[in-house]
C-alpha positions in Angstrom: 27.0 132.4 46.2 25.3 130.0 48.5 26.9 126.6 48.9 24.3 123.8 49.4 25.6 121.1 51.7 28.5 123.1 52.7 27.6 123.2 56.5 28.9 119.8 57.3 31.7 119.6 59.7 33.3 117.5 56.8 32.8 118.1 53.2 32.7 115.8 50.2 35.1 117.1 47.4 34.0 115.5 44.1 36.8 113.8 42.1 36.8 111.9 38.9 35.3 108.2 39.3 35.3 105.4 36.8 33.4 107.6 34.1 32.4 110.8 35.5 32.9 113.7 38.0 30.6 114.0 41.1 28.6 117.0 41.5 29.0 119.9 43.9 25.7 121.0 45.2 25.8 124.8 44.5 23.3 127.7 43.7 24.0 131.2 42.8 21.6 133.7 44.6 21.5 137.3 44.0 20.3 138.1 47.5 20.1 135.2 50.0 18.0 137.2 52.2 15.3 137.6 49.8 16.0 134.1 48.3 16.4 131.7 51.0 18.4 128.5 50.3 16.2 125.6 49.0 16.5 122.4 50.9 18.4 119.9 49.0 19.9 116.4 49.1 22.1 114.3 46.8 21.2 111.3 45.0 23.1 108.8 42.9 21.5 106.1 40.7 22.7 102.8 39.6 21.4 100.3 37.1 22.5 96.7 38.5 19.7 94.7 36.9 21.4 92.3 34.3 18.6 92.0 31.9 18.0 95.8 31.6 20.3 97.5 29.2 18.7 101.0 29.2 17.1 102.3 32.4 15.8 105.8 33.2 15.2 106.8 36.9 12.4 109.2 37.7 11.9 111.4 41.0 8.2 112.4 41.7 7.2 112.5 38.1 10.4 114.1 36.8 13.4 112.7 35.1 16.3 112.1 37.6 18.9 110.8 35.1 19.2 113.0 32.0 20.0 109.8 29.8 19.3 106.1 30.2 21.8 104.1 32.1 23.1 100.7 30.7 23.7 97.8 32.9 26.3 98.5 35.6 26.2 102.0 34.8 25.5 104.9 37.3 24.6 108.4 37.4 28.3 109.7 37.5 27.9 111.6 40.8 25.3 112.9 43.2 22.6 114.7 41.7 21.1 117.6 43.7 17.3 116.9 44.4 14.8 118.7 46.5 14.5 117.4 50.1 11.3 115.7 51.5 9.1 112.9 50.7 9.9 111.6 47.1 9.1 108.8 44.9 11.7 107.2 43.0 10.8 105.1 39.9 12.9 103.1 37.5 11.6 102.6 33.9 12.7 100.4 31.0 13.6 102.8 28.1 12.3 103.5 25.4 9.4 101.3 26.3 8.7 103.3 29.4 7.7 100.1 31.2 7.6 100.7 34.9 10.2 98.5 36.6 10.3 99.5 40.3 9.2 102.2 42.6 10.0 103.3 46.2 9.0 106.3 48.3 11.7 107.8 50.6 12.0 110.9 52.8 15.1 112.5 51.7 16.7 114.7 54.5 18.3 118.2 53.8 22.0 118.1 53.4 22.3 114.2 53.2 23.7 111.9 50.5 21.9 108.8 49.2 22.2 106.1 46.4 19.4 104.3 44.7 20.2 100.8 43.1 17.9 98.9 40.8 18.2 95.3 41.4 16.5 92.2 40.1 15.7 90.5 36.8 13.0 88.6 34.9 10.3 91.0 35.9 11.2 90.9 39.6 12.8 94.3 40.3 13.1 96.6 43.3 14.8 99.9 44.1 17.0 99.9 47.1 18.0 103.2 48.7 20.8 103.8 50.9 22.0 106.6 53.2 25.6 107.5 52.3 27.1 109.0 55.5 29.8 110.9 53.7 29.4 113.8 56.3 30.6 111.7 59.1 33.6 110.1 57.6 36.9 111.4 59.2 39.6 113.0 57.0 42.2 113.5 59.5 43.1 109.8 59.6 44.0 109.8 56.1 42.1 106.3 55.6 40.2 105.4 52.5 36.4 104.3 52.9 34.9 101.3 51.3 31.5 99.6 51.1 29.6 97.0 49.0 26.1 96.4 47.5 25.2 92.8 46.8 23.4 92.9 43.6 24.2 89.2 42.6 20.9 87.7 41.7 19.3 84.1 41.5 21.4 82.6 44.4 19.9 80.2 46.8 22.7 80.7 49.3 23.9 84.0 50.4 27.5 84.6 49.4 30.3 85.3 51.8 31.6 88.8 51.0 35.1 89.5 52.3 37.4 92.6 51.9 40.9 92.4 53.3 44.0 94.8 53.5 46.8 92.3 53.7 46.2 90.2 56.8 43.6 92.8 58.2 39.9 91.8 57.7 37.8 94.9 56.9 34.6 92.9 56.0 33.5 89.3 56.4 29.6 89.3 55.9 27.1 86.6 54.8 25.4 89.1 52.5 21.7 89.1 51.6 20.5 90.0 48.1 20.2 93.8 48.2 22.4 94.6 51.2 24.4 97.7 51.2 27.1 97.8 53.8 28.3 100.8 55.8 31.5 102.5 54.6 34.6 101.1 56.5 38.0 102.7 56.9 40.9 101.1 55.3 44.4 102.1 54.9 45.5 103.2 51.5 46.9 100.5 49.3 45.7 97.3 47.8 42.7 95.6 49.1 41.4 92.2 48.1 37.6 91.6 47.6 35.8 88.3 47.2 32.2 87.0 47.0 31.7 83.2 47.3 29.1 80.5 48.0 28.6 76.9 47.4 26.2 77.4 44.3 28.5 78.8 41.8 29.2 82.3 43.2 33.0 82.7 43.0 34.5 86.2 42.2 37.4 87.9 43.3 39.6 91.0 42.5 42.2 93.5 44.0 42.0 97.2 43.7 44.1 100.0 45.0 42.4 102.6 47.2 43.8 106.1 48.0 43.7 108.0 51.1 40.6 110.2 52.0 38.8 108.7 48.9 35.4 106.8 49.1 34.5 103.7 47.0 31.4 101.5 46.5 32.0 98.1 45.4 29.4 96.6 43.1 28.9 92.7 43.4 26.9 92.0 40.2 25.8 89.3 37.9 23.9 86.3 37.6 25.4 82.9 38.7 26.0 80.6 35.8 25.9 83.2 33.2 28.6 83.0 30.7 28.1 86.4 29.1 31.2 88.5 30.1 28.9 91.3 31.0 26.3 89.3 33.0 28.5 86.7 34.7 29.1 87.3 38.4 31.9 90.0 38.8 33.2 92.7 41.0 33.2 96.3 40.0 33.7 99.5 41.9 33.1 103.4 41.5 34.5 106.3 43.3 32.0 108.4 45.3 34.3 111.2 45.9 36.7 112.4 48.6 36.5 113.7 52.1 38.5 116.7 53.6 38.1 118.8 56.6 36.1 122.0 56.1 38.4 125.0 55.6 38.0 127.6 58.5 
């Protein structure tokens, strides 16, 4: 058994998120001398476009997501892909209308996320490098980041994440910004996104030690639909642990 992505100093242990379990990158080889490991990376896909209720992601002409993703849904974990220069496409399903495309060089043994953002025929794919391999596990901290997918806002929202009196994030966030993972002590954290033109969302969540979270800032300012209004969601990427020796 040859474990892809197992050479990190620290490893990602997949755990149940909000809707699915993350994926271990593994491949069984009868003889690894005769069958060298194929370079792979991990890619997670998100549909954060509020007027797209059924999106399929493609990768260099092949389907990345086995089934369409509804708005605010994601692939449920990191999908193993061939490393190298690849083109990521998003399509409206079932019409198969192209929505956004972006080319990216995916490095071996690295994790990535692709977010479909935008609305009203103005869409884009945003790809982030998820530095899960460099997050320390020995501290017992949790890790949290955000993606700003709040559209149609003329003034960037101020995004804050606090743990009690400790400020973890205080950013003036551009549309499409994806922050770095920040360490936070386990327990309750408060998240808010606010501006002077109608963006006013907040919530608290409880994070657990050594687990990794992505906060989704989504919606359209002024929308009254419960699904499309500005709101804060989150997903669990996985958990970090020291490699066993």
